DSSP file (Angstrom, degrees, kcal/mol; ACC not computed):
  #  RESIDUE AA STRUCTURE BP1 BP2  ACC     N-H-->O    O-->H-N    N-H-->O    O-->H-N    TCO  KAPPA ALPHA  PHI   PSI    X-CA   Y-CA   Z-CA
    1    1 A M     >        0   0    0      0, 0.0     4,-2.5     0, 0.0     5,-0.2   0.000 360.0 360.0 360.0 -28.9   71.1  120.6   88.4
    2    2 A Y  H  >  +     0   0    0      1,-0.2     4,-2.6     2,-0.2     5,-0.2   0.914 360.0  49.8 -55.3 -46.2   72.9  119.4   91.5
    3    3 A E  H  > S+     0   0    0      1,-0.2     4,-2.4     2,-0.2    -1,-0.2   0.849 110.7  50.1 -66.1 -34.6   70.6  116.4   91.8
    4    4 A W  H  > S+     0   0    0      2,-0.2     4,-2.3     1,-0.2    -1,-0.2   0.908 111.4  46.5 -68.1 -44.6   71.1  115.5   88.2
    5    5 A V  H  X S+     0   0    0     -4,-2.5     4,-2.2     2,-0.2    -2,-0.2   0.928 113.8  49.7 -64.7 -43.8   74.9  115.6   88.3
    6    6 A K  H  X S+     0   0    0     -4,-2.6     4,-2.5    -5,-0.2    -2,-0.2   0.915 110.6  50.3 -65.8 -40.8   74.8  113.6   91.6
    7    7 A A  H  X S+     0   0    0     -4,-2.4     4,-2.5     1,-0.2    -1,-0.2   0.918 111.4  47.3 -61.2 -42.5   72.5  111.0   90.0
    8    8 A L  H  X S+     0   0    0     -4,-2.3     4,-2.1     2,-0.2    -1,-0.2   0.828 111.1  52.5 -66.9 -33.3   74.8  110.6   87.0
    9    9 A H  H  X S+     0   0    0     -4,-2.2     4,-2.1     2,-0.2    -2,-0.2   0.924 111.0  46.5 -69.2 -44.0   77.8  110.4   89.2
   10   10 A V  H  X S+     0   0    0     -4,-2.5     4,-2.6     2,-0.2    -2,-0.2   0.904 111.9  50.6 -64.4 -41.7   76.2  107.5   91.2
   11   11 A I  H  X S+     0   0    0     -4,-2.5     4,-2.0     1,-0.2    -1,-0.2   0.931 112.9  46.1 -62.7 -44.4   75.1  105.7   88.1
   12   12 A S  H  X S+     0   0    0     -4,-2.1     4,-2.2     2,-0.2    50,-0.2   0.862 112.0  50.9 -68.7 -34.0   78.6  105.9   86.7
   13   13 A V  H  X S+     0   0    0     -4,-2.1     4,-3.1     2,-0.2     5,-0.2   0.914 109.2  51.3 -69.9 -43.6   80.3  104.8   89.9
   14   14 A I  H  X S+     0   0    0     -4,-2.6     4,-2.4     1,-0.2    -2,-0.2   0.926 112.0  46.6 -59.6 -44.6   77.9  101.8   90.2
   15   15 A S  H  X S+     0   0    0     -4,-2.0     4,-1.7     2,-0.2    -2,-0.2   0.906 114.0  47.8 -62.3 -44.1   78.8  100.8   86.6
   16   16 A W  H  X S+     0   0    0     -4,-2.2     4,-2.6    42,-0.2    -2,-0.2   0.933 112.5  48.9 -65.1 -46.4   82.6  101.2   87.3
   17   17 A M  H  X S+     0   0    0     -4,-3.1     4,-2.3     1,-0.2     5,-0.3   0.903 105.0  58.0 -62.3 -40.0   82.4   99.3   90.5
   18   18 A A  H  X S+     0   0    0     -4,-2.4     4,-1.9    -5,-0.2    -1,-0.2   0.929 111.3  43.1 -54.3 -44.6   80.5   96.5   88.9
   19   19 A G  H  X S+     0   0    0     -4,-1.7     4,-2.9     2,-0.2    -1,-0.2   0.894 110.9  54.1 -65.5 -40.9   83.4   96.1   86.4
   20   20 A L  H  < S+     0   0    0     -4,-2.6    -1,-0.2     1,-0.2    -2,-0.2   0.805 114.6  42.4 -64.6 -28.8   86.1   96.5   89.1
   21   21 A L  H  < S+     0   0    0     -4,-2.3     4,-0.5    -5,-0.2    -1,-0.2   0.817 119.3  42.4 -85.1 -31.7   84.4   93.7   91.0
   22   22 A Y  H  X S+     0   0    0     -4,-1.9     4,-2.5    -5,-0.3     3,-0.4   0.860 102.1  63.1 -86.9 -37.8   83.7   91.4   88.1
   23   23 A L  H  X S+     0   0    0     -4,-2.9     4,-2.0     1,-0.2     5,-0.1   0.910 102.8  48.5 -61.2 -44.8   87.0   91.6   86.0
   24   24 A P  H  > S+     0   0    0      0, 0.0     4,-1.6     0, 0.0    -1,-0.2   0.817 109.9  54.6 -65.5 -25.0   89.3   90.1   88.7
   25   25 A R  H  > S+     0   0    0     -4,-0.5     4,-1.8    -3,-0.4    -2,-0.2   0.901 106.4  51.4 -67.0 -43.6   86.7   87.3   89.1
   26   26 A L  H  X S+     0   0    0     -4,-2.5     4,-2.6     1,-0.2    -1,-0.2   0.913 107.6  53.7 -58.1 -41.3   86.9   86.7   85.3
   27   27 A F  H  X S+     0   0    0     -4,-2.0     4,-1.8     1,-0.2    -1,-0.2   0.882 102.5  56.9 -64.4 -38.2   90.7   86.5   85.8
   28   28 A V  H  X S+     0   0    0     -4,-1.6     4,-0.5     1,-0.2    -1,-0.2   0.915 112.8  40.5 -58.4 -43.3   90.4   83.9   88.4
   29   29 A Y  H >< S+     0   0    0     -4,-1.8     3,-0.8     1,-0.2     4,-0.4   0.852 109.9  59.0 -69.2 -36.2   88.5   81.7   86.0
   30   30 A H  H >< S+     0   0    0     -4,-2.6     3,-1.1     1,-0.2    -2,-0.2   0.810  95.2  64.5 -66.4 -29.3   90.8   82.6   83.1
   31   31 A C  H 3< S+     0   0    0     -4,-1.8    -1,-0.2     1,-0.3    -2,-0.2   0.826 100.6  52.2 -61.4 -30.4   93.7   81.2   85.1
   32   32 A D  T << S+     0   0    0     -3,-0.8     2,-0.3    -4,-0.5    -1,-0.3   0.588  92.7  90.4 -82.5 -11.4   92.1   77.8   84.9
   33   33 A A  S <  S-     0   0    0     -3,-1.1     3,-0.1    -4,-0.4    -3,-0.0  -0.654  83.3-115.0 -88.1 137.1   91.7   77.9   81.1
   34   34 A S    >   -     0   0    0     -2,-0.3     3,-2.1     1,-0.1     6,-0.4  -0.522  39.8 -99.9 -68.2 134.9   94.5   76.5   78.9
   35   35 A P  T 3  S+     0   0    0      0, 0.0    -1,-0.1     0, 0.0     3,-0.1  -0.320 109.0  17.8 -57.7 135.4   96.1   79.2   76.8
   36   36 A G  T 3  S+     0   0    0      1,-0.3    -2,-0.1     2,-0.1    -3,-0.0   0.292  95.4 128.5  86.2 -10.0   94.7   79.1   73.2
   37   37 A S  S <> S-     0   0    0     -3,-2.1     4,-2.3     1,-0.1    -1,-0.3  -0.280  74.8-110.9 -74.5 165.9   91.7   77.1   74.2
   38   38 A V  H  > S+     0   0    0      1,-0.2     4,-1.9     2,-0.2     5,-0.1   0.892 120.3  54.0 -63.3 -39.2   88.2   78.2   73.2
   39   39 A Q  H  > S+     0   0    0      1,-0.2     4,-2.5     2,-0.2    -1,-0.2   0.917 109.4  47.6 -63.2 -45.1   87.4   78.9   76.9
   40   40 A S  H  > S+     0   0    0     -6,-0.4     4,-1.9     1,-0.2    -2,-0.2   0.903 111.6  49.2 -62.6 -42.6   90.5   81.2   77.2
   41   41 A E  H  X S+     0   0    0     -4,-2.3     4,-1.7     2,-0.2    -1,-0.2   0.818 109.9  52.3 -69.3 -31.1   89.7   83.0   74.0
   42   42 A T  H  X S+     0   0    0     -4,-1.9     4,-2.6     2,-0.2    -2,-0.2   0.920 108.4  50.7 -67.9 -43.3   86.1   83.6   75.2
   43   43 A F  H  X S+     0   0    0     -4,-2.5     4,-2.8     1,-0.2     5,-0.2   0.883 106.3  55.8 -61.6 -36.4   87.5   85.0   78.5
   44   44 A K  H  X S+     0   0    0     -4,-1.9     4,-2.7     2,-0.2     5,-0.2   0.937 109.6  46.3 -56.3 -49.1   89.7   87.4   76.4
   45   45 A V  H  X S+     0   0    0     -4,-1.7     4,-2.6     1,-0.2     5,-0.3   0.939 114.1  47.3 -60.0 -48.4   86.7   88.7   74.6
   46   46 A M  H  X S+     0   0    0     -4,-2.6     4,-2.4     1,-0.2    -2,-0.2   0.925 113.9  46.7 -60.0 -44.8   84.7   89.1   77.8
   47   47 A E  H  X S+     0   0    0     -4,-2.8     4,-2.3    -5,-0.2     5,-0.2   0.930 113.4  47.9 -69.5 -43.2   87.4   90.8   79.6
   48   48 A R  H  X S+     0   0    0     -4,-2.7     4,-2.9    -5,-0.2     5,-0.3   0.933 113.4  47.4 -61.8 -44.6   88.3   93.2   76.7
   49   49 A R  H  X>S+     0   0    0     -4,-2.6     4,-2.6    -5,-0.2     5,-0.6   0.906 111.1  52.0 -63.7 -42.3   84.6   94.2   76.2
   50   50 A L  I  X>S+     0   0    0     -4,-2.4     5,-3.1    -5,-0.3     4,-1.2   0.925 114.7  42.2 -59.7 -44.0   84.1   94.8   79.9
   51   51 A M  I  <>S+     0   0    0     -4,-2.3     5,-2.6    -5,-0.2    -2,-0.2   0.940 123.5  35.0 -70.7 -46.0   87.1   97.0   80.1
   52   52 A K  I  <5S+     0   0    0     -4,-2.9    -3,-0.2    -5,-0.2    -2,-0.2   0.862 125.6  35.6 -78.9 -35.9   86.5   99.0   76.9
   53   53 A A  I  <5S+     0   0    0     -4,-2.6    -3,-0.2    -5,-0.3    -1,-0.1   0.735 135.2   8.8 -96.2 -22.5   82.7   99.2   76.8
   54   54 A I  I  X<S+     0   0    0     -4,-1.2     4,-2.4    -5,-0.6     5,-0.2   0.722 122.2  46.4-121.3 -59.1   81.9   99.5   80.5
   55   55 A M  I  ><S+     0   0    0     -5,-3.1     4,-2.4     1,-0.2     5,-0.2   0.927 114.2  41.4 -62.4 -52.5   84.7  100.1   82.9
   56   56 A T  H  ><S+     0   0    0     -5,-2.6     4,-2.2    -6,-0.2    -1,-0.2   0.924 117.6  45.6 -66.5 -46.0   86.7  102.7   81.2
   57   57 A P  H  > S+     0   0    0      0, 0.0     4,-2.3     0, 0.0    -1,-0.2   0.890 115.1  49.7 -59.9 -38.3   83.8  104.9   80.1
   58   58 A A  H  X S+     0   0    0     -4,-2.4     4,-2.4     2,-0.2   -42,-0.2   0.859 109.8  50.4 -68.3 -35.1   82.3  104.5   83.5
   59   59 A M  H  X S+     0   0    0     -4,-2.4     4,-2.1    -5,-0.2    -1,-0.2   0.916 111.7  47.7 -67.7 -41.6   85.5  105.5   85.2
   60   60 A I  H  X S+     0   0    0     -4,-2.2     4,-2.8     2,-0.2    -2,-0.2   0.908 113.4  47.8 -66.2 -41.4   85.8  108.6   83.0
   61   61 A A  H  X S+     0   0    0     -4,-2.3     4,-2.9     2,-0.2     5,-0.4   0.902 109.3  54.8 -65.1 -41.6   82.1  109.5   83.7
   62   62 A S  H  X S+     0   0    0     -4,-2.4     4,-2.1   -50,-0.2    -2,-0.2   0.909 111.9  43.3 -57.4 -43.5   82.7  109.0   87.5
   63   63 A W  H  X S+     0   0    0     -4,-2.1     4,-3.2     2,-0.2     5,-0.3   0.943 114.6  49.6 -69.7 -47.7   85.6  111.4   87.4
   64   64 A V  H  X S+     0   0    0     -4,-2.8     4,-1.9     1,-0.2    -2,-0.2   0.948 117.6  38.5 -59.0 -49.1   83.8  114.0   85.2
   65   65 A F  H  X S+     0   0    0     -4,-2.9     4,-2.1     2,-0.2    -1,-0.2   0.879 116.6  52.6 -73.8 -33.9   80.6  114.1   87.3
   66   66 A G  H  X S+     0   0    0     -4,-2.1     4,-2.4    -5,-0.4    -2,-0.2   0.954 112.4  43.9 -61.4 -48.3   82.6  113.8   90.6
   67   67 A L  H  X S+     0   0    0     -4,-3.2     4,-3.1     1,-0.2     5,-0.4   0.863 111.3  54.8 -65.7 -33.7   84.8  116.7   89.7
   68   68 A W  H  X S+     0   0    0     -4,-1.9     4,-2.2    -5,-0.3     5,-0.3   0.896 108.9  49.0 -63.4 -40.0   81.7  118.6   88.5
   69   69 A L  H  X>S+     0   0    0     -4,-2.1     5,-2.8     3,-0.2     4,-1.8   0.938 115.5  43.8 -64.5 -47.0   80.2  118.0   91.9
   70   70 A V  I  <>S+     0   0    0     -4,-2.4     5,-3.6     3,-0.2    -2,-0.2   0.967 124.2  31.8 -62.6 -55.3   83.3  119.2   93.8
   71   71 A F  I  <5S+     0   0    0     -4,-3.1    -1,-0.2     1,-0.2    -3,-0.2   0.770 126.0  41.6 -79.5 -26.0   84.0  122.3   91.7
   72   72 A G  I  <5S-     0   0    0     -4,-2.2    -3,-0.2    -5,-0.4    -1,-0.2   0.728 135.4  -2.9 -94.7 -23.2   80.5  123.2   90.8
   73   73 A F  I  <5S+     0   0    0     -4,-1.8    -3,-0.2    -5,-0.3    -4,-0.1   0.660 127.1  39.5-137.4 -38.1   78.7  122.6   94.0
   74   74 A I  I   <S-     0   0    0     -5,-2.8    -4,-0.2    -6,-0.1    -3,-0.2   0.921  82.2-146.9 -92.6 -50.3   80.6  121.3   97.0
   75   75 A G    > < -     0   0    0     -5,-3.6     3,-1.1    -6,-0.3    -4,-0.1   0.162  28.6 -92.8  89.4 148.3   84.0  123.0   97.0
   76   76 A L  G >  S+     0   0    0      1,-0.3     3,-0.6     2,-0.1    -1,-0.1   0.667 119.0  68.6 -66.9 -18.4   87.4  121.7   98.0
   77   77 A D  G 3   +     0   0    0      1,-0.2    -1,-0.3    -3,-0.1     3,-0.1   0.163  64.0 110.8 -90.2  19.4   86.9  123.1  101.5
   78   78 A A  G <  S-     0   0    0     -3,-1.1    -1,-0.2     1,-0.2     2,-0.2   0.705  87.3 -88.2 -66.6 -21.9   84.1  120.6  102.3
   79   79 A G    X>  -     0   0    0     -3,-0.6     4,-1.1     1,-0.1     3,-1.0  -0.658  44.9 -63.7 134.3 169.6   86.3  118.9  104.9
   80   80 A G  H 3> S+     0   0    0     61,-1.3     4,-2.4     1,-0.2     5,-0.2   0.775 120.7  68.6 -60.8 -29.6   88.9  116.2  105.3
   81   81 A W  H 3> S+     0   0    0      1,-0.2     4,-2.1     2,-0.2    -1,-0.2   0.894  98.3  51.4 -57.8 -38.6   86.4  113.5  104.3
   82   82 A L  H <> S+     0   0    0     -3,-1.0     4,-2.8     2,-0.2    -1,-0.2   0.904 109.6  49.0 -64.4 -44.1   86.5  114.9  100.7
   83   83 A H  H  X S+     0   0    0     -4,-1.1     4,-2.0     1,-0.2    -1,-0.2   0.907 113.0  46.5 -66.4 -41.5   90.3  114.8  100.5
   84   84 A L  H  X S+     0   0    0     -4,-2.4     4,-2.2     2,-0.2    -1,-0.2   0.859 111.3  53.0 -68.0 -34.1   90.4  111.2  101.8
   85   85 A K  H  X S+     0   0    0     -4,-2.1     4,-2.4    -5,-0.2    -2,-0.2   0.939 109.0  49.4 -66.1 -44.0   87.6  110.2   99.3
   86   86 A L  H  X S+     0   0    0     -4,-2.8     4,-2.2     1,-0.2    -2,-0.2   0.894 109.4  51.8 -60.1 -37.3   89.5  111.7   96.4
   87   87 A A  H  X S+     0   0    0     -4,-2.0     4,-1.7     2,-0.2    -1,-0.2   0.882 110.2  48.9 -64.5 -38.5   92.6  109.8   97.6
   88   88 A A  H  X S+     0   0    0     -4,-2.2     4,-2.4     2,-0.2    -2,-0.2   0.890 109.0  52.1 -66.5 -39.9   90.6  106.6   97.6
   89   89 A V  H  X S+     0   0    0     -4,-2.4     4,-2.2     2,-0.2    -2,-0.2   0.879 106.5  53.8 -67.1 -37.8   89.2  107.3   94.1
   90   90 A V  H  X S+     0   0    0     -4,-2.2     4,-2.3     2,-0.2    -1,-0.2   0.929 108.3  52.1 -56.6 -43.8   92.8  107.8   92.9
   91   91 A G  H  X S+     0   0    0     -4,-1.7     4,-2.3     1,-0.2    -2,-0.2   0.907 108.3  48.8 -60.5 -44.8   93.4  104.3   94.5
   92   92 A L  H  X S+     0   0    0     -4,-2.4     4,-2.1     2,-0.2    -1,-0.2   0.870 110.0  52.3 -63.3 -34.6   90.5  102.8   92.5
   93   93 A S  H  X S+     0   0    0     -4,-2.2     4,-1.9     2,-0.2    -2,-0.2   0.879 109.2  49.7 -66.0 -39.5   91.8  104.4   89.4
   94   94 A A  H  X S+     0   0    0     -4,-2.3     4,-2.1     2,-0.2    -2,-0.2   0.905 109.2  51.1 -67.2 -39.1   95.2  102.8   90.0
   95   95 A F  H  X S+     0   0    0     -4,-2.3     4,-2.7     1,-0.2    -2,-0.2   0.903 107.0  54.5 -62.2 -38.5   93.5   99.5   90.6
   96   96 A H  H  X S+     0   0    0     -4,-2.1     4,-2.1     1,-0.2    -1,-0.2   0.910 108.0  50.9 -60.4 -40.9   91.7  100.0   87.2
   97   97 A G  H  X S+     0   0    0     -4,-1.9     4,-1.9     1,-0.2    -1,-0.2   0.891 108.3  50.3 -64.3 -38.3   95.2  100.5   85.7
   98   98 A F  H  X S+     0   0    0     -4,-2.1     4,-2.7     2,-0.2    -2,-0.2   0.898 108.0  54.0 -65.8 -39.4   96.5   97.3   87.2
   99   99 A C  H  X S+     0   0    0     -4,-2.7     4,-2.6     1,-0.2    -2,-0.2   0.905 107.1  51.2 -59.7 -39.7   93.4   95.5   85.8
  100  100 A A  H  X S+     0   0    0     -4,-2.1     4,-2.0     2,-0.2    -1,-0.2   0.893 110.6  49.4 -64.1 -38.2   94.3   96.9   82.3
  101  101 A K  H  X S+     0   0    0     -4,-1.9     4,-1.9     2,-0.2    -2,-0.2   0.907 112.1  46.5 -66.6 -43.4   97.8   95.5   82.8
  102  102 A W  H  X S+     0   0    0     -4,-2.7     4,-2.4     1,-0.2    -2,-0.2   0.904 110.2  54.7 -66.3 -38.8   96.6   92.1   83.9
  103  103 A L  H  X S+     0   0    0     -4,-2.6     4,-2.8     1,-0.2    -2,-0.2   0.912 107.1  50.0 -58.4 -44.8   94.1   92.1   80.9
  104  104 A K  H  X S+     0   0    0     -4,-2.0     4,-1.6     2,-0.2    -1,-0.2   0.893 109.1  52.3 -61.0 -38.8   97.0   92.7   78.5
  105  105 A A  H  <>S+     0   0    0     -4,-1.9     5,-3.5     2,-0.2     6,-0.5   0.938 112.4  45.1 -60.4 -47.0   99.0   89.9   80.1
  106  106 A F  H ><5S+     0   0    0     -4,-2.4     3,-1.7     1,-0.2    -2,-0.2   0.898 108.8  56.6 -62.9 -41.9   96.0   87.5   79.6
  107  107 A A  H 3<5S+     0   0    0     -4,-2.8    -1,-0.2     1,-0.3    -2,-0.2   0.805 111.8  42.7 -63.3 -29.3   95.4   88.7   76.1
  108  108 A G  T 3<5S-     0   0    0     -4,-1.6    -1,-0.3    -3,-0.2    -2,-0.2   0.243 114.3-115.6 -97.1  15.1   99.0   87.8   75.1
  109  109 A D  T < 5S+     0   0    0     -3,-1.7    -3,-0.2     1,-0.1    -2,-0.1   0.870  84.9 117.7  52.8  38.5   98.8   84.5   77.0
  110  110 A K      < +     0   0    0     -5,-3.5     2,-0.2    -6,-0.2    -4,-0.2   0.165  26.1 136.5-121.1  17.6  101.5   85.8   79.3
  111  111 A N        +     0   0    0     -6,-0.5    -9,-0.0     1,-0.1    -8,-0.0  -0.487  21.6 174.0 -63.2 129.4   99.7   85.8   82.7
  112  112 A D        +     0   0    0     -2,-0.2    -1,-0.1     2,-0.1    -6,-0.0   0.169  46.6 101.8-118.9  14.3  102.1   84.4   85.4
  113  113 A R        -     0   0    0      1,-0.0     2,-0.1     2,-0.0    -2,-0.0  -0.760  69.8-123.4-101.7 149.2   99.9   85.0   88.4
  114  114 A P    >>  -     0   0    0      0, 0.0     4,-1.2     0, 0.0     3,-0.8  -0.397  26.1-108.0 -85.5 166.4   97.8   82.2   90.1
  115  115 A A  H 3> S+     0   0    0      1,-0.2     4,-1.9     2,-0.2     5,-0.2   0.810 117.7  64.9 -60.6 -30.6   94.1   82.3   90.5
  116  116 A R  H 3> S+     0   0    0      1,-0.2     4,-2.0     2,-0.2    -1,-0.2   0.878  97.1  55.4 -60.5 -38.6   94.7   82.9   94.3
  117  117 A F  H <> S+     0   0    0     -3,-0.8     4,-2.5     1,-0.2    -1,-0.2   0.932 109.5  45.9 -60.2 -47.2   96.3   86.2   93.5
  118  118 A F  H  X S+     0   0    0     -4,-1.2     4,-1.8     1,-0.2    -1,-0.2   0.820 107.7  57.6 -69.0 -32.4   93.2   87.4   91.6
  119  119 A R  H  < S+     0   0    0     -4,-1.9     4,-0.4     2,-0.2    -1,-0.2   0.919 111.1  43.3 -63.4 -41.8   90.9   86.1   94.4
  120  120 A F  H >< S+     0   0    0     -4,-2.0     3,-1.7     1,-0.2     4,-0.5   0.922 112.0  52.5 -66.1 -47.6   92.8   88.4   96.8
  121  121 A M  H >< S+     0   0    0     -4,-2.5     3,-0.9     1,-0.3    -1,-0.2   0.778  96.2  70.0 -60.4 -28.5   92.8   91.3   94.3
  122  122 A N  T 3< S+     0   0    0     -4,-1.8     4,-0.4     1,-0.2    -1,-0.3   0.727  95.6  53.8 -60.5 -23.4   89.0   90.9   94.0
  123  123 A E  T <> S+     0   0    0     -3,-1.7     4,-2.3    -4,-0.4    -1,-0.2   0.672  89.4  79.2 -87.3 -19.2   88.6   92.2   97.5
  124  124 A V  H <> S+     0   0    0     -3,-0.9     4,-2.1    -4,-0.5     5,-0.2   0.929  93.7  45.1 -60.0 -48.7   90.6   95.4   97.0
  125  125 A P  H  > S+     0   0    0      0, 0.0     4,-2.7     0, 0.0    -1,-0.2   0.858 111.2  55.7 -67.9 -28.4   87.9   97.5   95.2
  126  126 A T  H  > S+     0   0    0     -4,-0.4     4,-2.4     2,-0.2    -2,-0.2   0.951 108.3  47.5 -62.7 -48.4   85.4   96.3   97.9
  127  127 A L  H  X S+     0   0    0     -4,-2.3     4,-1.8     1,-0.2    -1,-0.2   0.910 114.2  45.7 -59.2 -42.7   87.5   97.6  100.7
  128  128 A I  H  X S+     0   0    0     -4,-2.1     4,-2.5     2,-0.2    -1,-0.2   0.902 110.1  54.5 -67.5 -39.8   88.0  100.9   99.0
  129  129 A M  H  X S+     0   0    0     -4,-2.7     4,-2.9     1,-0.2     5,-0.2   0.910 106.3  52.5 -60.2 -41.8   84.3  101.2   98.1
  130  130 A I  H  X S+     0   0    0     -4,-2.4     4,-2.3     1,-0.2     5,-0.2   0.922 109.9  48.4 -59.3 -45.7   83.5  100.7  101.8
  131  131 A I  H  X S+     0   0    0     -4,-1.8     4,-2.7     1,-0.2    -1,-0.2   0.943 112.9  48.7 -63.5 -44.9   85.8  103.6  102.8
  132  132 A V  H  X S+     0   0    0     -4,-2.5     4,-2.6     1,-0.2     5,-0.2   0.933 111.7  47.3 -63.0 -46.5   84.3  105.8  100.1
  133  133 A V  H  X S+     0   0    0     -4,-2.9     4,-2.5     1,-0.2     5,-0.4   0.908 112.5  49.0 -60.8 -42.8   80.8  105.2  101.1
  134  134 A V  H  X>S+     0   0    0     -4,-2.3     4,-2.5    -5,-0.2     5,-0.9   0.924 112.3  50.1 -63.6 -43.9   81.4  105.7  104.8
  135  135 A L  H  X5S+     0   0    0     -4,-2.7     4,-0.9    -5,-0.2    -2,-0.2   0.919 114.7  42.8 -61.2 -43.0   83.3  109.0  104.0
  136  136 A V  H  <5S+     0   0    0     -4,-2.6    -2,-0.2    -5,-0.2    -1,-0.2   0.893 123.2  35.1 -71.2 -39.2   80.5  110.3  101.8
  137  137 A I  H  <5S+     0   0    0     -4,-2.5    -3,-0.2    -5,-0.2    -2,-0.2   0.932 130.1  29.2 -83.2 -47.5   77.6  109.3  104.0
  138  138 A V  H  <5S-     0   0    0     -4,-2.5    -3,-0.2    -5,-0.4    -2,-0.1   0.848  79.7-158.9 -84.4 -34.2   79.0  109.8  107.6
  139  139 A K     << -     0   0    0     -5,-0.9    -4,-0.1    -4,-0.9    -3,-0.1   0.983  12.2-172.3  47.7  66.6   81.5  112.6  106.7
  140  140 A P              0   0    0      0, 0.0    -1,-0.1     0, 0.0    -5,-0.1   0.700 360.0 360.0 -65.1 -19.8   83.5  111.7  109.9
  141  141 A F              0   0    0     -6,-0.2   -61,-1.3   -62,-0.0    -2,-0.1   0.323 360.0 360.0-154.4 360.0   85.8  114.7  109.6
């Protein structure tokens, strides 16, 4: 059963990360669209569907399968790497929340952030992902 839970966890994390990497890029392009334009309205649909149909379900599944792994197989005493990984995943969840906030601003034509901000934000999940992968694979402590 462990291998199945781990496989489902990895699948859900990959799906979640795809959304976390793609949504800020959509925001970059959305910044260049005039509010109310066909292009802006198309971005709104894409962003909403990405968040509701892929990102949020994948985040929930990542947490469910991840916690199942911890409490069903690994244990909280696995080492400091696990605690830091959990903290990093909390960080990814917070970033997900910020994405939802930015999505709401775009949906209401109230975004006040420049494309450059979202280009920078697009790198945040990548950095956290690198930390998580190193912690899980290397288990440095």
